[in-house]
N, C-alpha and C positions, 0 to 999 in steps of 0.2 A: 253690751252686744249681745241676745239672745238663743243661744244654738237646745237648736228644735230635736225632739227623742222623739222616735213608737214609745209609746206608753211602758211593753210593755222594757225596752233599752233603761224606759227613766223609772219602772222599777227596777230594774236588779241594780240599776248603783247609786240608788235613796233605801237598799235593802245593807247595798254594802260602808254607807257614808252614817248613819243610823244601826249601824250595828246590831242587820235581824237573820237570822240565821234561817230560819227557818222563807219570811218574804221570800231573799233573795231564791233556796231550792222551789220554793215558791212563783217565785218569777219564769220556769223552766219545764219546758213540755212532759212528759213521763219520761219517752223516749231521746231527752235532752243532754246537751253534753258541752263539759267546761277543755278548751286544747286549748293549751296555754305553752309554747312553746319546739310543740311536737308536743306535749304527755297529754297525752285524752283521758277524763273522769266524765263516764258519764252516766244515764240515767238517775235517778232523787240519787242509790248515797253515793254517788260516785261527786257529782254537783256538791254533794252537806260536806264535800270530803276535802274539794278542791277550795271549800269555803275555806274551811277549818283550819284547813294547815296553812293558805297564802291570799287567803284576803280578813276575813274577820276574824280568824282568831288571830292571827297577826295586824291587830288592829287599822287594816286599811282607809284609805281618808280615797276616792276615787276622784277628779275634778276633769265633767269635759268638757278642752281645750279647741276642737270640731267636728265641724259630726255631717257625711254628706250622707243622705238615704236616695238609692236609685233600690226602687218594686219591693223583695223584704229583704235589702240589706241592711246593714246601717255596716258603715264606718267609720271611726276618731279615732285622734285623739287624744289620750287621757294625759295626766297630769297621777300618777300613785307614788302615796309616802304607806311603808309601816317597814315591820323587824326585818321582814323578807327582801323590797327591795324601793329601793327610786329612784325614780325619775316618769319620766315621760317616754310612752307602749303606744304602739298603734294596736283599735282594737278595731274587731270583724263582730260583731252581729247578720242571725235569719231569727226574724221571729216568725212563727207561722202563729197564725188563728193570734190570739191575743195573749204571747206568753212566745220563749227562748226557744229555737230550736235549740241554737248554742249563743258560746262570746268563745273568739279561738285573739289566741298572744301569739301571730306569728313571733318565730327567729328574727330576732336585727342582725344584719349583714354589713 
């Protein structure tokens, strides 16, 4: 089964799996952000900091298990392995043009 993702979402996933911090940061708009369980890292510096502490710097691998896109919002279920977290999570992407406005990992309750 092939999972269709908007190009901006695929670029971020590919950047994580290639351990490419520059490509990860470039996948976001200038005012884009990552919200991980309510902790928000905004702008290029914040996005880079999250990539270095929780994703690429932690040796992360991301596998998209399912995806649904409606308008500019894509909701995914993904598998994640890293030195910080291992397991499955939900993710919400908002695309603005050809880049990501946001990537949110909501708290699981």
